[in-house]
C-alpha positions as MATLAB code, in Angstrom:
seq = 'XXXXXXXXXXXXXXXXXXXXXXXXXXXXXXXXXXXXXXXXXXXXXXXXXXXXXXXXXXXXXXXXXXXXXXXXXXXXXXXXXXXXXXXXXXXXXXXXXXXXXXXXXXXXXXXXXXXXXXXXXXXXXXXXXXXXXXXXXXXXXXXXXXXXXXXXXXXXXXXXXXXXXXXXXXXXXXXXXXXXXXXXXXXXXXXXXXXXXXXXXXXXXXXXXXXXXXXXXXXXXXXXXXXXXXXXXXXXXXXXXXXXXXXXXXXXXXXXXXXXXXXXXXXXXXXXXXXXXXXXXXXXXXXXXXXXXXXXXXXXXXXXXXXXXXXXXXXXXXXXXXXXXXXXXXXXXXXXXXXXXXXXXXXXXXXXXXXXXXXXXXXXXXXXXXXXXXXXXXXXXXXXXXXXXXXXXXXXXXXXXXXXXXXXXXXXXXXXXXXXXXXXXXXXXXXXXXXXXXXXXXXXXXXXXXXXXXXXXXX';
ca = [
      -2.805   17.664  -21.111;
      -5.460   15.927  -23.105;
      -6.635   12.543  -22.203;
      -8.242   11.713  -25.383;
      -5.529   11.600  -28.132;
      -4.271    8.139  -29.312;
      -1.039    7.161  -27.077;
       0.031    4.935  -29.630;
       0.806    7.127  -32.202;
       4.109    8.439  -32.077;
       2.912   11.189  -34.846;
       1.372   13.506  -31.768;
       1.801   14.920  -28.444;
      -0.162   14.286  -25.497;
      -0.888   17.630  -24.850;
      -3.291   20.496  -27.178;
      -5.786   19.223  -29.694;
      -4.400   17.156  -32.611;
      -5.481   19.366  -35.563;
      -4.797   22.968  -33.824;
      -8.467   23.918  -34.913;
     -10.099   22.829  -31.578;
      -9.716   24.839  -28.096;
      -9.867   21.731  -26.447;
      -8.909   18.005  -27.428;
     -12.687   17.195  -26.448;
     -14.040   19.473  -28.938;
     -11.521   17.989  -31.485;
     -13.338   14.556  -30.808;
     -16.670   15.522  -30.433;
     -16.510   17.273  -33.902;
     -15.123   14.002  -35.560;
     -17.268   12.049  -34.258;
     -20.399   14.143  -35.482;
     -18.632   14.190  -38.981;
     -18.314   10.414  -38.816;
     -22.264   10.280  -37.859;
     -21.019    8.007  -34.794;
     -23.610    7.013  -32.102;
     -23.162    8.927  -28.927;
     -22.781    5.528  -26.731;
     -19.985    4.141  -29.465;
     -18.439    7.485  -28.754;
     -18.079    7.556  -25.316;
     -16.709    4.063  -25.197;
     -14.012    4.966  -27.483;
     -12.992    8.262  -25.556;
     -13.290    6.345  -22.436;
     -10.944    3.373  -23.741;
      -8.347    6.427  -25.363;
      -8.632    7.858  -21.526;
      -7.575    4.975  -19.746;
      -4.772    4.345  -22.413;
      -3.661    7.831  -22.111;
      -3.201    7.900  -18.297;
      -1.505    4.941  -18.651;
       1.092    5.754  -21.299;
       1.487    9.173  -19.395;
       2.556    7.083  -16.173;
       4.968    4.636  -17.888;
       6.539    6.958  -20.179;
       6.272   10.663  -18.293;
       8.790   11.940  -20.866;
       6.639   11.721  -24.294;
      10.189   11.476  -26.198;
      10.286    8.045  -24.462;
       7.055    6.872  -25.621;
       7.348    8.139  -28.830;
      10.849    6.058  -29.235;
       9.337    2.712  -27.678;
       6.360    3.347  -30.372;
       8.975    3.286  -33.163;
      11.013    0.832  -31.945;
       8.386   -2.203  -31.184;
       5.684   -0.693  -33.245;
       1.725    0.296  -32.097;
       0.373   -3.300  -32.244;
       2.976   -4.668  -30.071;
       2.776   -1.579  -27.698;
      -1.013   -2.079  -27.060;
      -0.153   -5.896  -26.774;
       1.957   -5.034  -24.088;
      -0.117   -2.327  -21.979;
      -3.056   -4.891  -22.269;
      -0.922   -7.513  -20.741;
       0.067   -5.246  -17.722;
      -3.220   -3.789  -17.053;
      -6.822   -4.840  -16.423;
      -8.298   -2.423  -19.322;
     -11.406   -4.518  -19.628;
     -12.030   -4.567  -16.295;
     -11.321   -0.857  -16.126;
     -13.826    0.305  -19.173;
     -16.686   -1.704  -17.431;
     -16.311   -0.023  -14.091;
     -15.778    2.984  -15.663;
     -19.673    2.794  -17.387;
     -21.134    1.974  -14.499;
     -23.567    4.505  -13.556;
     -24.268    5.502  -10.009;
     -24.295    9.246   -8.568;
     -21.176    9.784   -6.362;
     -21.867   11.902   -3.243;
     -18.547   13.188   -3.414;
     -15.938   13.540   -6.098;
     -13.285   15.472   -4.499;
     -11.298   13.782   -1.856;
      -8.060   14.211    0.170;
      -6.171   10.917    1.111;
      -3.115   10.578    3.121;
      -0.294    8.719    2.914;
       3.178    8.014    4.119;
       6.190    7.580    1.211;
       6.545    3.930    1.962;
       6.220    0.948   -0.969;
       3.668   -0.304    1.659;
       0.927    2.340    0.351;
       1.708    0.992   -3.465;
      -2.055    0.286   -4.705;
      -3.019    3.768   -3.148;
      -0.491    5.614   -4.878;
      -0.179    3.517   -8.251;
      -4.224    3.877   -8.763;
      -3.480    8.040   -8.727;
      -0.957    8.226  -11.837;
      -2.563    5.530  -13.638;
      -5.770    6.847  -13.881;
      -7.763    4.534  -11.947;
      -8.942    6.893   -9.766;
      -9.893    9.270  -12.410;
     -12.021    6.330  -14.566;
     -14.278    5.834  -11.202;
     -14.886    9.978  -11.279;
     -12.998   10.763   -8.680;
     -10.641   13.653   -8.043;
      -8.391   12.147   -5.972;
      -5.582   14.333   -3.932;
      -2.827   12.332   -2.573;
      -0.895   13.892    0.001;
       2.084   12.945    1.476;
       2.213   13.186    5.319;
       5.229   13.493    7.484;
       4.370   10.667   10.172;
       1.744    8.629   11.498;
       0.805   10.598   14.654;
      -0.185   13.369   11.536;
      -1.966   10.819    9.523;
      -4.209   10.211   12.932;
      -4.834   13.554   13.616;
      -5.784   14.967    9.962;
      -8.159   12.076    9.708;
      -9.465   12.855   13.286;
      -9.947   16.167   12.270;
     -11.569   15.719    9.044;
      -8.751   17.355    6.830;
      -8.644   13.514    4.841;
     -11.358   11.861    3.847;
      -9.532    8.211    4.070;
      -5.993    7.420    4.740;
      -2.978    4.811    4.226;
      -2.819    3.451    7.315;
      -0.754    1.102    9.547;
      -2.783   -2.385   10.218;
      -3.603   -1.456   13.891;
      -4.462    2.299   13.413;
      -8.140    1.809   12.515;
      -8.509   -0.907   15.670;
      -6.574    1.207   18.100;
      -8.618    4.429   16.890;
     -11.885    2.727   17.151;
     -11.460    1.847   20.284;
      -9.998    5.121   21.422;
      -6.613    4.161   22.458;
      -4.131    6.606   22.003;
      -6.748    9.195   21.233;
     -10.261   10.140   21.142;
     -12.632    7.468   19.587;
     -13.690    7.400   15.818;
     -14.927    4.388   14.176;
     -13.271    3.130   11.382;
     -12.927    0.221    8.737;
     -10.423   -1.208    6.827;
     -11.419   -1.573    3.148;
      -8.507   -3.411    2.087;
      -4.882   -4.341    3.304;
      -2.575   -2.575    1.085;
       0.417   -4.856    1.596;
       1.447   -7.942    3.256;
       5.407   -8.834    4.380;
       7.629   -6.210    2.934;
       9.065   -5.008    6.345;
      12.629   -5.955    7.909;
      15.142   -5.625   10.877;
      17.758   -3.400    9.767;
      20.557   -2.977   12.022;
      23.793   -0.356   11.453;
      26.917   -2.081    9.840;
      28.362   -1.420   13.273;
      26.626   -4.669   14.489;
      27.742   -7.091   11.676;
      29.004   -9.405   14.598;
      25.823   -9.265   16.283;
      23.410  -11.515   14.340;
      21.816  -13.205   17.809;
      19.439  -11.096   19.514;
      20.791  -12.305   22.683;
      23.066   -9.748   22.208;
      21.214   -6.771   21.501;
      20.718   -5.714   25.236;
      20.548   -1.977   25.673;
      20.037   -1.361   21.844;
      18.099    1.258   20.734;
      15.568    0.615   18.165;
      13.272    2.910   15.972;
       9.662    1.514   14.997;
       7.491    4.260   12.618;
       4.481    3.978   15.793;
       3.397    2.483   18.479;
       0.100    0.989   17.250;
       2.002   -0.511   14.338;
       3.084   -4.245   13.235;
       6.572   -3.466   13.299;
       6.194   -2.948   17.262;
       4.635   -5.661   17.887;
       6.636   -8.153   15.407;
       9.601   -6.471   16.929;
       8.394   -7.121   20.332;
       7.427  -10.974   19.576;
      10.937  -11.439   17.727;
      12.943  -10.104   20.364;
      10.918  -11.910   23.279;
      11.226  -15.232   21.468;
      14.791  -14.603   21.407;
      14.492  -14.145   25.582;
      14.566  -10.843   25.469;
      11.541   -8.052   27.412;
      11.050   -5.513   25.166;
      10.481   -3.226   27.641;
      13.221   -3.887   30.017;
      16.113   -5.037   27.801;
      16.283   -2.788   24.604;
      14.697    0.428   23.699;
      12.120    0.901   21.279;
      11.401    4.370   19.772;
       9.106    6.136   17.398;
      10.648    7.552   14.334;
       8.994    8.560   11.165;
      10.067    6.273    8.510;
      11.846    8.698    5.937;
      13.819    9.701    9.412;
      14.864    6.000    9.655;
      18.184    6.029    7.838;
      19.239    9.272    8.939;
      18.886    8.141   12.330;
      20.859    4.740   11.845;
      23.747    7.199   10.020;
      24.114    9.317   13.065;
      24.030    6.783   15.599;
      21.274    7.378   17.120;
      19.613    4.283   16.147;
      21.142    0.663   16.812;
      18.476   -0.759   14.153;
      14.944   -0.559   13.270;
      11.957   -2.778   12.043;
      10.675   -0.465    9.491;
       9.128   -0.397    6.540;
      10.784   -0.736    2.911;
      12.298    1.155    0.992;
      14.380    2.088    3.924;
      15.620   -0.995    5.032;
      17.067   -1.204    1.291;
      18.054    2.438    1.574;
      20.069    1.464    4.588;
      21.652   -0.986    2.584;
      22.222    1.155   -0.541;
      23.640    4.089    1.445;
      26.083    1.408    3.227;
      24.485    2.452    6.792;
      23.407   -0.749    7.482;
      22.273   -4.551    6.603;
      19.219   -6.328    6.790;
      19.303   -8.836    9.513;
      16.100  -10.773    8.811;
      13.174   -9.722    6.275;
       9.561   -9.746    8.383;
       8.171  -12.511    5.997;
      10.768  -14.780    8.161;
       8.950  -13.761   11.268;
       5.325  -14.345    9.502;
       5.258  -14.941    5.990;
       1.850  -13.119    5.025;
       1.453  -11.029    7.770;
      -0.636   -7.726    7.287;
       1.349   -4.181    7.583;
      -0.900   -1.320    6.361;
      -4.191   -1.309    5.457;
      -6.777    1.405    3.943;
      -8.780    3.227    6.424;
     -12.030    5.186    5.987;
     -14.416    6.841    8.895;
     -17.321    4.379    9.044;
     -19.748    7.224    8.826;
     -17.791    8.316    5.384;
     -18.702    5.159    4.261;
     -22.478    5.321    5.446;
     -23.050    8.616    3.958;
     -21.083    8.093    0.787;
     -21.678    4.660   -0.365;
     -21.388    5.097   -4.011;
     -17.914    6.645   -3.608;
     -16.862    4.406   -1.093;
     -17.568    1.736   -3.731;
     -15.554    3.768   -6.411;
     -12.870    4.012   -4.420;
     -12.621    0.630   -3.178;
     -12.790   -0.567   -6.875;
      -9.764    1.970   -8.061;
      -7.761    0.451   -5.330;
      -8.444   -3.176   -5.575;
      -7.749   -2.492   -9.437;
      -4.300   -1.282   -8.402;
      -3.715   -4.190   -5.752;
      -4.776   -6.747   -8.535;
      -1.933   -4.935  -10.898;
       0.716   -5.124   -7.961;
       0.335   -8.769   -6.981;
       1.464   -9.362  -10.295;
       5.568  -10.231  -10.538;
       5.940   -9.136  -13.722;
       4.541   -5.196  -13.050;
       6.945   -4.523  -10.650;
       9.483   -3.061  -12.346;
       7.084   -1.031  -14.009;
       6.074   -0.111  -10.495;
       9.127    0.679   -9.704;
       9.495    3.265  -12.499;
       6.150    5.012  -11.670;
       6.236    5.195   -7.795;
      10.021    6.605   -7.730;
       9.240   10.600   -8.208;
       9.164   12.650   -5.681;
       5.825   13.048   -5.577;
       5.166    9.862   -4.474;
       8.192    7.608   -2.664;
      11.211    9.991   -3.709;
      13.345    7.062   -4.039;
      16.148    5.384   -6.679;
      14.232    3.224   -8.854;
      17.063    0.538   -8.414;
      15.941    0.589   -4.757;
      12.407    0.179   -5.509;
      13.276   -2.488   -7.677;
      15.313   -4.517   -5.003;
      12.145   -4.127   -2.704;
       9.482   -5.155   -5.077;
      11.319   -7.750   -7.218;
      12.778   -9.458   -4.046;
      16.192  -10.022   -5.894;
      18.086   -7.483   -3.625;
      21.870   -6.894   -2.068;
      21.489   -7.688    2.134;
      24.372   -5.282    2.952;
      26.458   -8.503    4.220;
      27.967   -9.273    0.753;
      25.275  -11.373   -0.392;
      22.278  -11.153   -3.181;
      19.264  -12.573   -2.134;
      15.943  -13.637   -4.346;
      12.960  -13.743   -2.186;
       9.698  -13.181   -5.139;
       7.366  -12.812   -1.829;
       9.521  -10.325   -0.031;
       6.648   -7.820   -0.584;
       2.828   -8.322   -1.401;
      -0.048   -6.637   -2.025;
      -3.219   -9.121   -1.405;
      -5.768   -6.881   -0.300;
      -8.205   -9.564    1.469;
      -8.629   -8.186    5.698;
      -9.132  -11.413    7.153;
     -10.730  -11.099   10.719;
      -8.147  -13.197   11.955;
      -5.329  -10.582   11.628;
      -7.289   -8.115   13.248;
      -7.304  -10.451   16.345;
      -3.682  -11.338   16.224;
      -3.225   -7.373   16.547;
      -5.530   -7.428   19.478;
      -4.192  -10.429   21.104;
      -0.704   -8.112   20.881;
      -2.179   -5.048   21.884;
      -3.381   -7.056   25.111;
      -0.095   -8.699   25.390;
       2.125   -5.822   25.933;
      -0.617   -3.680   27.870;
      -2.168   -1.332   25.181;
      -5.551   -2.843   26.147;
      -6.989   -3.443   29.713;
      -9.002   -6.123   30.944;
     -11.367   -8.433   28.629;
     -11.424   -8.261   24.829;
     -14.446   -8.972   22.700;
     -12.071   -9.638   19.534;
     -14.414  -11.524   17.772;
     -16.997   -8.003   17.887;
     -14.078   -5.631   17.376;
     -12.578   -7.694   14.436;
     -15.804   -7.634   12.559;
     -16.631   -4.244   13.235;
     -13.540   -2.803   12.025;
     -12.948   -5.102    8.503;
     -14.891   -5.070    5.668;
     -14.829   -8.943    4.637;
     -18.100   -8.436    2.937;
     -17.408   -5.522    0.810;
     -13.944   -6.585   -0.105;
     -15.205  -10.060   -1.425;
     -17.979   -7.885   -3.085;
     -15.568   -5.571   -5.121;
     -12.832   -8.092   -5.464;
     -15.233  -10.282   -7.518;
     -16.238   -7.231   -9.638;
     -12.693   -6.935  -10.806;
     -11.869  -10.496  -11.096;
      -9.994  -11.089   -7.856;
     -10.554  -14.254   -6.363;
     -11.308  -13.796   -2.609;
     -10.717  -16.627    0.225;
     -14.312  -18.101    1.490;
     -13.269  -18.140    5.394;
     -13.179  -15.128    7.616;
     -11.074  -16.673    9.868;
      -7.668  -18.517    9.085;
      -4.935  -19.793   11.523;
      -1.318  -19.462   10.651;
       2.057  -19.366   12.183;
       4.459  -16.764   13.887;
       7.784  -18.029   14.334;
       7.056  -21.544   14.592;
       3.835  -20.953   16.538;
       0.532  -21.312   15.730;
      -2.041  -18.829   16.470;
      -5.783  -19.868   16.557;
      -8.331  -16.743   16.713;
     -10.606  -18.608   18.538;
      -8.427  -18.828   21.211;
      -6.903  -15.615   21.141;
      -6.879  -15.293   25.108;
      -4.952  -18.824   25.431;
      -2.873  -17.609   22.856;
      -2.230  -14.280   24.990;
      -1.269  -16.316   28.445;
       1.277  -18.955   26.714;
       3.779  -16.265   26.636;
       6.420  -16.374   29.441;
       7.444  -12.671   28.138;
       4.342  -10.280   28.418;
       3.087   -7.102   30.565;
       0.891   -8.071   33.094;
];
């Protein structure tokens, strides 16, 4: 499918050469440029913008008939204005014209089909990777252990990861050590505790003794937030409940089968449980810690060092998608683009409820929480320190922990600021921030004192 045809013309198909006289659309455009005696720079600039526009229009309207119908209904100028308001075309064009040889153009990136991966995924159908000169293969993966193993085995160049995974892998916890970096936080909030419908009368966590819960991986925010939540209600997560690892796509089926009483899991599977009438949303994760990280974009440190231009191009593409994802007006379009089988494979209505924050909770209510899911990419060092504090609290780390050293080796704040500025995203000036989890303040400079302040913890 050619990238160079005018996507705002309802008289063409986004397919072969417009006039039918050339083997490819590129030959067609080159011939017309020669006929018009246009300078090469102007020709490249025009084609560059056309490529971006075509990629976005194809993503929004995969059925060409729908695109034509839309254009006939609103007209060319209105369609172009709408597209420009939704997508940062100017920034994309500027970045696409930057020079710098890419060390590696063909990349394999793993992902789990959850809404947390939205920026990584959106960059594919919207053409953001291609505009950076990258040929990215997004590989849907069954579970987090497999993601870890494929990164360790160099089968993936980089991957969607749970926020604690790059830290644990860098430290050699749970697997052989591999130094990794967190380029961006993929999402903040966007998780929930979902319970089986039979437990609608058990809203008090003190009633959960003996419950079987699932989390997607040991080294996950889900595990640490669930442990934190039940411990604050007087339950020891290692004694009073069972916590099992279940891949996110299998959570709803296990809930339906009665194998689980609930889970702290990623969306869209909390909303899908409501949609399928097998579960209800007990509490959103933002009510535990508003602004918490969930997933990140993890890259092996040696890849960053060996492929600096490729890494920068990859970074810009993902940040461009994150900037788009942060704007609430783009959320319905995101639901449309991400719903197909190649990405999240979910009903569009389920994704819309998650992304817009207007959702049925399974208890007979329609809630309106616009910040249910967000996509702030900034990798605060303090996020890494909190994760390390919980790994120590629950016995995943023994002995002393150099919180600052680990956080600043793994999280790439300097790179984040640089590349965010390139696309017009504001980045915080501070590296560490205090925040509250269930009303209790976390000071990243006093992590050990924080760990020791909890009555329920693993010795």
